[in-house]
VEXLOZA-979630 format. One record per residue (C-alpha): residue number from 0; y, x, z; residue in three letters. Coordinates in nm, 2 decimals. Each point is the difference from the previous one (the first is absolute). Layout:
% VEXLOZA-979630
<atom NUM, <Y, X, Z>, ALA>
...
***
This chain:
% VEXLOZA-979630
<atom 0, <8.81, 8.17, 10.59>, MET>
<atom 1, <-0.15, -0.04, 0.35>, ALA>
<atom 2, <0.34, -0.10, 0.12>, LYS>
<atom 3, <0.02, -0.26, -0.27>, LEU>
<atom 4, <-0.35, -0.14, 0.10>, ASN>
<atom 5, <0.11, -0.02, 0.37>, ILE>
<atom 6, <0.31, -0.18, -0.09>, LYS>
<atom 7, <-0.20, -0.26, -0.20>, LYS>
<atom 8, <-0.23, -0.05, 0.28>, LYS>
<atom 9, <0.29, -0.03, 0.24>, HIS>
<atom 10, <0.16, -0.27, -0.22>, TYR>
<atom 11, <-0.34, -0.18, -0.03>, LYS>
<atom 12, <-0.03, -0.02, 0.38>, HIS>
<atom 13, <0.35, -0.13, 0.01>, ILE>
<atom 14, <-0.07, -0.28, -0.25>, ILE>
<atom 15, <-0.33, -0.10, 0.15>, ILE>
<atom 16, <0.13, -0.01, 0.36>, TRP>
<atom 17, <0.32, -0.18, -0.13>, SER>
<atom 18, <-0.23, -0.27, -0.16>, LEU>
<atom 19, <-0.20, -0.03, 0.32>, VAL>
<atom 20, <0.31, -0.05, 0.22>, ILE>
<atom 21, <0.13, -0.26, -0.25>, ILE>
<atom 22, <-0.34, -0.16, -0.01>, TYR>
<atom 23, <-0.03, -0.04, 0.38>, ILE>
<atom 24, <0.36, -0.10, 0.04>, SER>
<atom 25, <-0.04, -0.28, -0.26>, THR>
<atom 26, <-0.31, -0.12, 0.17>, MET>
<atom 27, <0.17, -0.02, 0.34>, VAL>
<atom 28, <0.31, -0.14, -0.12>, TYR>
<atom 29, <-0.15, -0.29, -0.20>, HIS>
<atom 30, <-0.26, -0.08, 0.27>, THR>
<atom 31, <0.26, -0.04, 0.28>, TYR>
<atom 32, <0.33, -0.07, -0.17>, LYS>
<atom 33, <0.23, -0.27, 0.12>, SER>
<atom 34, <-0.09, -0.34, -0.16>, LEU>
<atom 35, <0.28, -0.16, -0.20>, PRO>
<atom 36, <0.23, -0.25, 0.18>, ALA>
<atom 37, <-0.18, -0.32, 0.07>, GLY>
<atom 38, <-0.35, 0.12, -0.08>, ILE>
<atom 39, <-0.21, -0.05, 0.32>, SER>
<atom 40, <0.16, -0.33, 0.09>, TYR>
<atom 41, <-0.02, -0.21, 0.32>, GLU>
<atom 42, <0.15, -0.35, 0.04>, SER>
<atom 43, <0.12, -0.19, 0.28>, GLU>
<atom 44, <-0.26, -0.22, 0.18>, VAL>
<atom 45, <0.05, -0.36, -0.11>, TYR>
<atom 46, <-0.12, -0.33, 0.14>, ARG>
<atom 47, <-0.16, -0.25, -0.21>, MET>
<atom 48, <-0.22, -0.31, 0.02>, ASP>
<atom 49, <-0.19, 0.03, -0.32>, ASP>
<atom 50, <-0.22, 0.28, -0.12>, VAL>
<atom 51, <-0.26, -0.05, -0.26>, GLN>
<atom 52, <-0.31, 0.20, -0.04>, PHE>
<atom 53, <-0.21, 0.04, -0.35>, TYR>
<atom 54, <-0.29, 0.18, -0.09>, HIS>
<atom 55, <-0.23, 0.10, -0.29>, ASP>
<atom 56, <-0.37, 0.03, 0.06>, LEU>
<atom 57, <-0.31, 0.07, -0.23>, THR>
<atom 58, <-0.34, -0.04, 0.16>, TYR>
<atom 59, <-0.37, -0.09, -0.04>, GLN>
<atom 60, <-0.13, -0.35, 0.10>, LYS>
<atom 61, <-0.34, -0.13, -0.08>, ASP>
<atom 62, <-0.04, 0.28, -0.27>, GLY>
<atom 63, <0.32, -0.10, -0.18>, GLU>
<atom 64, <0.33, 0.18, -0.01>, LEU>
<atom 65, <0.29, -0.20, 0.15>, LYS>
<atom 66, <0.37, 0.06, -0.03>, LYS>
<atom 67, <0.29, -0.12, 0.21>, GLU>
<atom 68, <0.31, 0.12, -0.19>, LEU>
<atom 69, <0.32, -0.14, 0.16>, ASN>
<atom 70, <0.27, 0.27, 0.00>, ILE>
<atom 71, <0.11, 0.02, -0.35>, PHE>
<atom 72, <-0.02, -0.39, -0.03>, GLU>
<atom 73, <0.25, 0.00, 0.28>, ARG>
<atom 74, <0.22, 0.28, -0.16>, ILE>
<atom 75, <0.03, -0.19, -0.33>, ASN>
<atom 76, <0.11, -0.33, 0.20>, GLU>
<atom 77, <0.26, 0.22, 0.19>, ILE>
<atom 78, <0.14, 0.12, -0.33>, ILE>
<atom 79, <0.02, -0.35, -0.15>, MET>
<atom 80, <0.17, -0.13, 0.32>, ASP>
<atom 81, <0.28, 0.26, 0.00>, ALA>
<atom 82, <0.35, -0.10, -0.10>, GLU>
<atom 83, <0.23, 0.31, 0.04>, GLU>
<atom 84, <-0.21, 0.31, -0.01>, PHE>
<atom 85, <-0.34, 0.15, -0.01>, ILE>
<atom 86, <-0.07, 0.36, 0.11>, VAL>
<atom 87, <-0.34, 0.13, -0.05>, ILE>
<atom 88, <-0.14, 0.35, 0.10>, ASP>
<atom 89, <-0.35, 0.06, -0.11>, MET>
<atom 90, <-0.21, 0.31, -0.05>, PHE>
<atom 91, <-0.28, -0.05, -0.26>, MET>
<atom 92, <0.12, -0.26, -0.27>, PHE>
<atom 93, <-0.22, 0.01, -0.31>, ASN>
<atom 94, <-0.32, -0.15, -0.15>, GLY>
<atom 95, <-0.19, 0.32, -0.10>, TYR>
<atom 96, <-0.35, 0.03, 0.11>, TYR>
<atom 97, <-0.35, 0.07, -0.16>, ASP>
<atom 98, <-0.13, -0.34, -0.12>, ARG>
<atom 99, <-0.31, 0.00, 0.19>, LYS>
<atom 100, <0.11, -0.31, 0.21>, ILE>
<atom 101, <0.24, -0.27, -0.07>, ASP>
<atom 102, <0.26, 0.04, 0.26>, PHE>
<atom 103, <0.28, -0.26, 0.04>, PRO>
<atom 104, <0.32, 0.06, -0.23>, PRO>
<atom 105, <0.23, 0.01, 0.32>, ILE>
<atom 106, <0.24, 0.26, -0.17>, SER>
<atom 107, <0.05, -0.23, -0.30>, GLU>
<atom 108, <0.02, -0.30, 0.21>, ASN>
<atom 109, <0.28, 0.15, 0.21>, LEU>
<atom 110, <0.18, 0.12, -0.30>, GLU>
<atom 111, <-0.02, -0.35, -0.16>, ASP>
<atom 112, <0.12, -0.16, 0.31>, THR>
<atom 113, <0.30, 0.24, 0.03>, ILE>
<atom 114, <0.10, -0.06, -0.38>, ILE>
<atom 115, <-0.05, -0.37, 0.05>, LYS>
<atom 116, <0.23, -0.01, 0.29>, LYS>
<atom 117, <0.26, 0.22, -0.16>, LYS>
<atom 118, <0.00, -0.24, -0.32>, LYS>
<atom 119, <0.04, -0.29, 0.24>, GLN>
<atom 120, <0.29, 0.16, 0.18>, ASN>
<atom 121, <0.17, 0.26, -0.21>, PRO>
<atom 122, <0.25, 0.08, 0.27>, ASP>
<atom 123, <-0.26, 0.07, 0.27>, ILE>
<atom 124, <0.01, 0.37, 0.11>, LYS>
<atom 125, <-0.34, 0.16, -0.04>, ILE>
<atom 126, <-0.09, 0.36, 0.11>, ILE>
<atom 127, <-0.35, 0.15, -0.05>, PHE>
<atom 128, <-0.05, 0.34, 0.17>, ILE>
<atom 129, <-0.32, 0.19, -0.10>, SER>
<atom 130, <-0.18, 0.33, 0.00>, ASP>
<atom 131, <-0.02, 0.25, -0.27>, GLU>
<atom 132, <-0.39, -0.05, 0.01>, ILE>
<atom 133, <0.06, -0.30, -0.24>, ASN>
<atom 134, <0.13, 0.23, -0.26>, THR>
<atom 135, <-0.26, 0.29, 0.04>, GLY>
<atom 136, <0.28, 0.19, 0.17>, TYR>
<atom 137, <0.21, -0.05, -0.31>, ASN>
<atom 138, <-0.26, 0.05, -0.27>, SER>
<atom 139, <0.04, -0.34, -0.14>, TYR>
<atom 140, <0.20, -0.31, 0.06>, PRO>
<atom 141, <-0.12, -0.28, 0.22>, SER>
<atom 142, <-0.06, -0.31, -0.22>, LYS>
<atom 143, <0.04, -0.23, 0.28>, LEU>
<atom 144, <0.30, 0.14, 0.15>, LEU>
<atom 145, <0.15, 0.07, -0.35>, SER>
<atom 146, <-0.03, -0.38, -0.07>, ARG>
<atom 147, <0.16, -0.07, 0.32>, LEU>
<atom 148, <0.31, 0.21, -0.10>, GLU>
<atom 149, <0.02, -0.16, -0.35>, GLU>
<atom 150, <0.03, -0.35, 0.19>, ASN>
<atom 151, <0.28, 0.10, 0.23>, GLY>
<atom 152, <-0.17, 0.14, 0.30>, VAL>
<atom 153, <0.13, 0.32, 0.16>, GLU>
<atom 154, <-0.28, 0.24, 0.01>, VAL>
<atom 155, <0.02, 0.31, 0.23>, VAL>
<atom 156, <-0.26, 0.29, 0.01>, TYR>
<atom 157, <0.00, 0.18, 0.33>, THR>
<atom 158, <0.12, 0.36, 0.00>, ASN>
<atom 159, <-0.30, 0.15, 0.17>, LEU>
<atom 160, <0.15, 0.36, -0.01>, ASN>
<atom 161, <0.25, -0.10, 0.28>, ARG>
<atom 162, <-0.30, -0.07, 0.24>, LEU>
<atom 163, <-0.17, 0.26, 0.21>, ARG>
<atom 164, <-0.32, 0.18, -0.13>, ASP>
<atom 165, <-0.33, -0.10, 0.17>, PRO>
<atom 166, <-0.19, 0.27, -0.19>, THR>
<atom 167, <0.22, 0.31, 0.06>, PRO>
<atom 168, <-0.24, 0.27, -0.12>, LEU>
<atom 169, <0.01, -0.17, -0.36>, TYR>
<atom 170, <0.33, -0.16, 0.01>, SER>
<atom 171, <0.16, 0.35, 0.07>, GLY>
<atom 172, <-0.14, 0.13, -0.33>, ILE>
<atom 173, <0.10, -0.32, -0.19>, TRP>
<atom 174, <0.36, 0.00, 0.11>, ARG>
<atom 175, <0.05, 0.37, -0.08>, MET>
<atom 176, <-0.17, 0.01, -0.34>, PHE>
<atom 177, <-0.07, -0.34, -0.15>, PHE>
<atom 178, <0.24, -0.26, 0.12>, GLN>
<atom 179, <0.28, 0.12, -0.25>, TRP>
<atom 180, <-0.17, -0.08, -0.31>, PHE>
<atom 181, <-0.03, -0.39, 0.03>, GLY>
<atom 182, <-0.31, -0.21, -0.08>, GLN>
<atom 183, <0.09, -0.18, -0.33>, GLU>
<atom 184, <-0.21, 0.07, -0.31>, GLY>
<atom 185, <-0.33, -0.09, -0.18>, ASP>
<atom 186, <-0.27, -0.03, 0.26>, GLY>
<atom 187, <-0.33, 0.16, -0.05>, TRP>
<atom 188, <-0.17, 0.01, 0.34>, ILE>
<atom 189, <-0.22, -0.31, 0.09>, MET>
<atom 190, <0.17, -0.23, 0.24>, ASN>
<atom 191, <-0.17, 0.04, 0.34>, PRO>
<atom 192, <0.07, -0.37, 0.10>, PHE>
<atom 193, <-0.17, -0.17, -0.30>, ALA>
<atom 194, <-0.16, 0.13, -0.32>, SER>
<atom 195, <0.18, -0.28, -0.20>, GLU>
<atom 196, <0.36, 0.10, 0.14>, ALA>
<atom 197, <0.20, 0.24, -0.21>, PRO>
<atom 198, <-0.05, 0.37, 0.02>, GLU>
<atom 199, <0.22, 0.23, 0.21>, LEU>
<atom 200, <0.20, 0.31, -0.09>, THR>
<atom 201, <-0.12, 0.33, 0.19>, ALA>
<atom 202, <0.35, -0.02, 0.17>, ARG>
<atom 203, <-0.05, -0.36, 0.12>, SER>
<atom 204, <-0.35, 0.08, 0.14>, TYR>
<atom 205, <0.16, 0.30, 0.19>, LEU>
<atom 206, <0.25, -0.24, 0.14>, LYS>
<atom 207, <-0.27, -0.24, 0.10>, LEU>
<atom 208, <-0.18, 0.27, 0.21>, LEU>
<atom 209, <0.30, -0.01, 0.24>, ASN>
<atom 210, <-0.18, -0.33, 0.13>, VAL>
<atom 211, <0.30, -0.20, 0.13>, LYS>
<atom 212, <0.14, -0.33, -0.07>, ALA>
<atom 213, <0.21, -0.30, 0.06>, ASN>
<atom 214, <-0.27, -0.18, 0.16>, HIS>
<atom 215, <0.18, -0.31, 0.12>, ARG>
<atom 216, <-0.11, -0.35, -0.08>, LYS>
<atom 217, <0.30, -0.25, 0.07>, ILE>
<atom 218, <0.16, -0.30, -0.14>, VAL>
<atom 219, <0.34, -0.13, 0.13>, ALA>
<atom 220, <0.19, -0.30, -0.13>, THR>
<atom 221, <0.31, -0.21, 0.13>, ASP>
<atom 222, <-0.26, -0.20, 0.17>, LYS>
<atom 223, <-0.28, 0.19, 0.14>, THR>
<atom 224, <-0.16, 0.35, 0.00>, ALA>
<atom 225, <-0.38, 0.11, -0.02>, LEU>
<atom 226, <-0.14, 0.35, 0.12>, VAL>
<atom 227, <-0.35, 0.06, -0.14>, SER>
<atom 228, <-0.26, 0.27, -0.03>, SER>
<atom 229, <-0.09, -0.15, -0.35>, ALA>
<atom 230, <0.10, 0.17, -0.34>, ASN>
<atom 231, <0.05, -0.23, -0.33>, PRO>
<atom 232, <-0.26, 0.22, -0.16>, HIS>
<atom 233, <-0.29, -0.18, -0.20>, ASP>
<atom 234, <-0.27, 0.24, 0.12>, ALA>
<atom 235, <0.11, -0.06, 0.36>, SER>
<atom 236, <-0.02, -0.37, -0.04>, GLY>
<atom 237, <-0.31, -0.05, 0.21>, PHE>
<atom 238, <0.11, 0.22, 0.27>, HIS>
<atom 239, <0.02, -0.11, 0.37>, GLY>
<atom 240, <0.37, 0.00, 0.09>, ASN>
<atom 241, <0.24, -0.18, 0.24>, VAL>
<atom 242, <0.36, -0.12, -0.01>, ALA>
<atom 243, <0.26, -0.15, 0.24>, PHE>
<atom 244, <0.30, -0.21, -0.11>, GLU>
<atom 245, <0.31, -0.01, 0.21>, VAL>
<atom 246, <0.34, -0.17, -0.04>, GLU>
<atom 247, <0.38, 0.03, 0.11>, GLY>
<atom 248, <0.22, 0.30, 0.06>, PRO>
<atom 249, <-0.28, 0.25, 0.00>, ILE>
<atom 250, <0.01, -0.03, -0.38>, ILE>
<atom 251, <0.33, 0.20, -0.01>, GLN>
<atom 252, <-0.17, 0.27, 0.20>, GLU>
<atom 253, <-0.27, 0.02, -0.26>, ILE>
<atom 254, <0.26, 0.01, -0.28>, LEU>
<atom 255, <0.19, 0.28, 0.19>, ASP>
<atom 256, <-0.32, 0.20, 0.02>, ALA>
<atom 257, <-0.04, -0.06, -0.38>, GLU>
<atom 258, <0.35, 0.12, -0.08>, GLN>
<atom 259, <-0.08, 0.34, 0.13>, ALA>
<atom 260, <-0.28, 0.01, -0.26>, VAL>
<atom 261, <0.26, -0.09, -0.26>, LEU>
<atom 262, <0.23, 0.26, 0.12>, ALA>
<atom 263, <-0.24, 0.28, -0.06>, ILE>
<atom 264, <-0.13, -0.15, -0.34>, SER>
<atom 265, <0.26, -0.20, -0.19>, GLU>
<atom 266, <0.36, 0.01, 0.16>, LYS>
<atom 267, <0.13, -0.25, -0.25>, GLY>
<atom 268, <-0.21, -0.29, 0.14>, VAL>
<atom 269, <0.12, -0.20, 0.30>, GLN>
<atom 270, <-0.21, -0.20, 0.23>, MET>
<atom 271, <0.11, -0.37, 0.05>, PRO>
<atom 272, <0.11, -0.14, 0.34>, THR>
<atom 273, <-0.20, -0.25, 0.20>, TYR>
<atom 274, <0.23, -0.29, 0.12>, GLU>
<atom 275, <-0.15, -0.22, 0.28>, PRO>
<atom 276, <0.00, -0.37, -0.07>, LYS>
<atom 277, <0.31, -0.17, 0.14>, LYS>
<atom 278, <-0.21, -0.25, 0.19>, ASP>
<atom 279, <-0.24, 0.26, 0.13>, ALA>
<atom 280, <-0.08, -0.02, 0.37>, ALA>
<atom 281, <0.10, 0.27, 0.25>, PRO>
<atom 282, <-0.26, 0.27, -0.01>, GLU>
<atom 283, <-0.28, -0.08, 0.24>, LYS>
<atom 284, <-0.37, -0.04, -0.01>, GLY>
<atom 285, <-0.34, 0.09, 0.15>, GLN>
<atom 286, <-0.05, 0.31, -0.22>, TYR>
<atom 287, <0.19, 0.34, 0.02>, LYS>
<atom 288, <-0.02, 0.17, -0.33>, VAL>
<atom 289, <0.11, 0.34, -0.11>, GLN>
<atom 290, <0.00, 0.17, -0.34>, TYR>
<atom 291, <-0.05, 0.38, -0.04>, PHE>
<atom 292, <-0.09, 0.26, -0.25>, THR>
<atom 293, <-0.15, 0.34, -0.03>, GLU>
<atom 294, <0.01, 0.21, 0.32>, GLY>
<atom 295, <0.13, -0.29, 0.20>, LYS>
<atom 296, <-0.31, -0.19, -0.05>, ALA>
<atom 297, <-0.21, 0.30, 0.13>, HIS>
<atom 298, <0.22, 0.00, 0.32>, LYS>
<atom 299, <-0.07, -0.38, 0.07>, HIS>
<atom 300, <-0.37, 0.01, -0.09>, ILE>
<atom 301, <-0.06, 0.30, 0.25>, VAL>
<atom 302, <0.22, -0.15, 0.27>, GLU>
<atom 303, <-0.19, -0.34, -0.03>, ALA>
<atom 304, <-0.33, 0.19, 0.04>, ILE>
<atom 305, <0.11, 0.21, 0.29>, GLU>
<atom 306, <0.13, -0.31, 0.21>, LYS>
<atom 307, <-0.33, -0.19, -0.02>, THR>
<atom 308, <-0.17, -0.08, 0.33>, LYS>
<atom 309, <-0.37, -0.03, 0.10>, PRO>
<atom 310, <0.02, -0.38, -0.03>, ASP>
<atom 311, <0.13, 0.01, -0.36>, GLN>
<atom 312, <-0.17, 0.01, -0.34>, LYS>
<atom 313, <0.10, 0.21, -0.30>, ILE>
<atom 314, <-0.14, -0.13, -0.34>, ARG>
<atom 315, <0.05, 0.23, -0.30>, LEU>
<atom 316, <-0.05, -0.08, -0.37>, GLY>
<atom 317, <0.06, 0.30, -0.20>, MET>
<atom 318, <-0.05, 0.17, -0.35>, PHE>
<atom 319, <0.06, 0.34, 0.10>, TYR>
<atom 320, <0.02, 0.16, 0.35>, ILE>
<atom 321, <0.04, 0.38, 0.04>, ALA>
<atom 322, <0.30, 0.08, 0.21>, ASP>
<atom 323, <-0.08, 0.17, 0.32>, ARG>
<atom 324, <0.33, -0.13, 0.16>, SER>
<atom 325, <-0.16, -0.35, -0.04>, VAL>
<atom 326, <-0.37, 0.08, 0.05>, ILE>
<atom 327, <0.06, 0.19, 0.34>, GLU>
<atom 328, <0.19, -0.31, 0.15>, PRO>
<atom 329, <-0.28, -0.24, -0.11>, LEU>
<atom 330, <-0.26, 0.22, 0.16>, ILE>
<atom 331, <0.19, 0.02, 0.32>, LYS>
<atom 332, <0.06, -0.37, 0.00>, ALA>
<atom 333, <-0.38, -0.07, -0.03>, ALA>
<atom 334, <-0.07, 0.25, 0.27>, LYS>
<atom 335, <0.24, -0.17, 0.24>, ARG>
<atom 336, <-0.18, -0.34, -0.06>, GLY>
<atom 337, <0.19, -0.15, -0.29>, VAL>
<atom 338, <-0.25, -0.21, -0.22>, ASP>
<atom 339, <0.06, 0.19, -0.34>, VAL>
<atom 340, <-0.18, -0.14, -0.31>, LYS>
<atom 341, <0.07, 0.14, -0.34>, ILE>
<atom 342, <-0.08, -0.14, -0.35>, ILE>
<atom 343, <0.02, 0.29, -0.26>, LEU>
<atom 344, <-0.06, 0.04, -0.37>, ASP>
<atom 345, <-0.28, 0.23, -0.06>, PRO>
<atom 346, <0.19, 0.18, -0.28>, ASN>
<atom 347, <-0.30, -0.01, -0.22>, GLN>
<atom 348, <0.15, -0.18, -0.32>, THR>
<atom 349, <0.33, 0.00, -0.17>, ALA>
<atom 350, <0.04, -0.24, -0.30>, PHE>
<atom 351, <-0.36, 0.02, -0.09>, GLY>
<atom 352, <-0.04, 0.38, 0.05>, ASN>
<atom 353, <-0.19, 0.18, 0.27>, LYS>
<atom 354, <0.19, 0.18, 0.29>, LYS>
<atom 355, <-0.09, 0.25, 0.25>, THR>
<atom 356, <0.05, -0.21, 0.33>, GLY>
<atom 357, <0.30, 0.21, 0.11>, LEU>
<atom 358, <0.18, -0.02, 0.22>, PRO>
<atom 359, <-0.14, -0.31, 0.18>, ASN>
<atom 360, <-0.37, 0.10, 0.04>, ILE>
<atom 361, <0.07, 0.34, 0.19>, PRO>
<atom 362, <0.30, -0.14, 0.19>, VAL>
<atom 363, <-0.23, -0.31, 0.11>, ALA>
<atom 364, <-0.25, 0.25, 0.12>, MET>
<atom 365, <0.26, 0.19, 0.19>, GLU>
<atom 366, <0.14, -0.31, 0.17>, MET>
<atom 367, <-0.34, -0.13, 0.11>, VAL>
<atom 368, <-0.11, 0.34, 0.13>, GLU>
<atom 369, <0.32, 0.09, 0.17>, ASP>
<atom 370, <0.02, -0.35, 0.15>, SER>
<atom 371, <-0.37, 0.03, 0.12>, LYS>
<atom 372, <-0.07, -0.32, -0.19>, GLY>
<atom 373, <0.30, -0.19, 0.16>, ALA>
<atom 374, <0.16, -0.06, -0.34>, ILE>
<atom 375, <-0.20, -0.25, -0.19>, ASP>
<atom 376, <0.01, 0.02, -0.39>, ILE>
<atom 377, <-0.13, -0.22, -0.28>, ARG>
<atom 378, <0.04, 0.07, -0.37>, TRP>
<atom 379, <0.12, -0.25, -0.26>, TYR>
<atom 380, <-0.27, -0.08, -0.22>, ASN>
<atom 381, <0.14, 0.10, -0.33>, THR>
<atom 382, <-0.14, -0.08, -0.33>, THR>
<atom 383, <0.27, 0.00, -0.28>, ILE>
<atom 384, <0.29, 0.00, 0.23>, GLN>
<atom 385, <0.16, 0.22, 0.27>, GLN>
<atom 386, <0.10, -0.12, 0.35>, TYR>
<atom 387, <0.36, 0.09, -0.06>, HIS>
<atom 388, <0.14, -0.16, 0.31>, THR>
<atom 389, <0.24, 0.20, 0.23>, LYS>
<atom 390, <0.04, -0.21, 0.33>, MET>
<atom 391, <-0.02, 0.06, 0.37>, MET>
<atom 392, <-0.03, -0.30, 0.25>, TYR>
<atom 393, <0.04, 0.06, 0.37>, ILE>
<atom 394, <-0.09, -0.30, 0.20>, LYS>
<atom 395, <0.14, -0.02, 0.36>, GLY>
<atom 396, <-0.05, -0.26, 0.27>, LYS>
<atom 397, <0.29, -0.21, -0.10>, LYS>
<atom 398, <0.17, 0.19, -0.30>, GLU>
<atom 399, <-0.14, 0.17, -0.30>, SER>
<atom 400, <0.14, 0.25, -0.26>, THR>
<atom 401, <-0.06, 0.04, -0.37>, ILE>
<atom 402, <0.10, 0.30, -0.20>, ILE>
<atom 403, <-0.07, -0.05, -0.36>, ALA>
<atom 404, <0.11, 0.12, -0.37>, GLY>
<atom 405, <-0.04, 0.27, -0.24>, SER>
<atom 406, <-0.07, 0.30, 0.23>, ALA>
<atom 407, <-0.35, 0.16, 0.03>, ASN>
<atom 408, <-0.05, 0.19, 0.33>, TYR>
<atom 409, <0.03, 0.34, -0.18>, THR>
<atom 410, <0.25, 0.27, 0.02>, LYS>
<atom 411, <0.12, -0.07, -0.36>, ARG>
<atom 412, <0.06, -0.36, 0.08>, ASN>
<atom 413, <0.13, 0.01, 0.36>, LEU>
<atom 414, <0.20, 0.34, 0.02>, GLU>
<atom 415, <0.27, -0.09, -0.25>, ALA>
<atom 416, <-0.14, 0.16, -0.32>, PHE>
<atom 417, <-0.07, -0.33, -0.18>, ASN>
<atom 418, <0.23, -0.30, 0.01>, LEU>
<atom 419, <-0.16, -0.27, 0.20>, GLU>
<atom 420, <0.09, -0.34, 0.14>, ALA>
<atom 421, <-0.15, -0.18, 0.31>, ASP>
<atom 422, <0.09, -0.29, 0.23>, LEU>
<atom 423, <-0.06, -0.02, 0.38>, GLN>
<atom 424, <-0.06, -0.36, 0.13>, ILE>
<atom 425, <-0.02, -0.07, 0.36>, GLN>
<atom 426, <-0.06, -0.36, 0.15>, GLY>
<atom 427, <-0.21, -0.20, 0.23>, PRO>
<atom 428, <-0.38, -0.03, -0.04>, ASN>
<atom 429, <0.00, -0.37, -0.08>, ASP>
<atom 430, <0.26, 0.04, -0.28>, SER>
<atom 431, <-0.14, -0.08, -0.35>, LYS>
<atom 432, <0.04, 0.34, -0.15>, VAL>
<atom 433, <-0.18, 0.16, 0.30>, MET>
<atom 434, <-0.29, -0.24, -0.01>, LYS>
<atom 435, <-0.02, 0.04, -0.37>, ASP>
<atom 436, <-0.03, 0.39, 0.03>, VAL>
<atom 437, <-0.24, -0.03, 0.28>, ASP>
<atom 438, <-0.21, -0.24, -0.19>, ALA>
<atom 439, <0.00, 0.23, -0.31>, TYR>
<atom 440, <-0.13, 0.30, 0.20>, PHE>
<atom 441, <-0.26, -0.21, 0.17>, GLU>
<atom 442, <-0.12, -0.14, -0.32>, ARG>
<atom 443, <-0.04, 0.34, -0.16>, LEU>
<atom 444, <-0.16, 0.18, 0.29>, TRP>
<atom 445, <-0.25, -0.30, 0.06>, ASN>
<atom 446, <-0.07, -0.07, -0.36>, ASN>
<atom 447, <0.09, -0.37, 0.05>, ASP>
<atom 448, <-0.05, -0.17, -0.32>, GLY>
<atom 449, <-0.07, 0.30, -0.21>, GLY>
<atom 450, <-0.13, 0.36, -0.01>, GLU>
<atom 451, <0.33, 0.20, 0.07>, TYR>
<atom 452, <-0.10, 0.28, 0.19>, THR>
<atom 453, <-0.31, 0.24, 0.08>, VAL>
<atom 454, <-0.09, 0.19, 0.30>, GLU>
<atom 455, <0.15, 0.36, 0.05>, TYR>
<atom 456, <-0.35, 0.15, -0.04>, GLY>
<atom 457, <-0.01, -0.08, -0.37>, LYS>
<atom 458, <0.22, 0.29, -0.09>, TYR>
<atom 459, <-0.04, 0.22, 0.30>, GLU>
<atom 460, <-0.20, 0.28, -0.17>, ASP>
<atom 461, <0.10, -0.04, -0.36>, THR>
<atom 462, <0.22, 0.32, -0.02>, LEU>
<atom 463, <-0.16, 0.33, -0.10>, THR>
<atom 464, <0.10, 0.32, 0.16>, TYR>
<atom 465, <0.19, 0.10, -0.32>, VAL>
<atom 466, <0.21, -0.32, 0.04>, GLN>
<atom 467, <0.06, 0.07, 0.37>, ARG>
<atom 468, <0.12, 0.35, -0.10>, ALA>
<atom 469, <0.22, -0.14, -0.27>, VAL>
<atom 470, <0.15, -0.25, 0.25>, TYR>
<atom 471, <0.08, 0.27, 0.25>, ALA>
<atom 472, <0.16, 0.24, -0.27>, VAL>
<atom 473, <0.20, -0.28, -0.13>, GLN>
<atom 474, <0.12, -0.11, 0.34>, LYS>
<atom 475, <0.08, 0.35, 0.09>, PHE>
<atom 476, <0.21, 0.07, -0.33>, LEU>
<atom 477, <0.13, -0.35, -0.04>, ARG>
<atom 478, <-0.15, -0.01, -0.36>, LEU>
<atom 479, <-0.09, -0.38, 0.02>, THR>
<atom 480, <0.06, -0.31, -0.20>, THR>
<atom 481, <0.00, -0.22, 0.31>, TYR>
***
């Protein structure tokens, strides 16, 4: 009998240690595995004469809430102007929110525009790539995307399982035990994004907790392409965002990057091909423009900061900043005399709900302290909106650089966990787009014509010791949503 008990204990230990080894192996593999071909993309550098800058802003002026909403107005125009194809890759595309505030129906407007275009031109090829967040991670169908499919649009949901895992402690367990059972079924758990949205199954909620996404926001047609930080999500309708529009052969590069998403998600769908106009002038122009995604954006952002000199300026507008590989170069740049000014969202509200201030408030404190006050920070004066912009502007003596798009400055966004899309634009200081972006930052920083930003001290001491401890643990264990 004693021998039998010893054998049982022996087998029990073997099973436990086998599970531990499988768990650790699963975590390590899915955190560092090779990315699928074409994911983390970097285009050639293209010359062009025309780059357009658009922004959305919501702000206070004389006690009234003012709104400047330009991005989706331009996107709808781009769709209606297309002749041969339209490719859209957007993260959040839905109208679900708690009806405390009347947000603009940007998701339905975009859907109507796409369907209108398809009815006007039945032969036009339209592909809409999106994220499983719009189906509650397969708990329910997306009303908007289903209607697009019914009207001849090729809809593709990104296969997130093929991406790396940014929360390995949790994702290792999910991949071992839960991923095999799917997510479909009758939901019974309240939707965390909006109480009016359909409920989630437990299996969908478990998938949601992996916290990764196709976070891109692009539109490309046979005529033009736009890369943005804005989602076609009604409750995001008043957010501060930016977008840049480019033309020419770089459109094909954007399509090639999107083909890689199709390859891991829906192999039966094929990207269209961009054909330059027959009368197009040889490629030349005042701007040098490059398109990149995922980890390639990270490389360019860090390189641009590290190359700055004491007589240059860095202007950063950012929704989330938490990645040390970007924070440290910013601190070093400020210490060597670069004029670093940063506008941050205080991370206090999300779609009308209170938030903790993580990660921006503790990170801002670190940057100010570690730079000995050389980094100057202001907070966007948020009310019903977020400052959702992700843009860096570096101003030199004669030439400036802009890097903007969907990527927040966090590990999840920059280090090839999420799918992201950014543009880098370089050009002379007296060019239109550089003057427009320069004026944008000056306006917000100095509160010209409105109450856009507030001083750093407003949120300096708002974190409790418990929140600081939570932030430290989350950062160490990588159990974050940012």
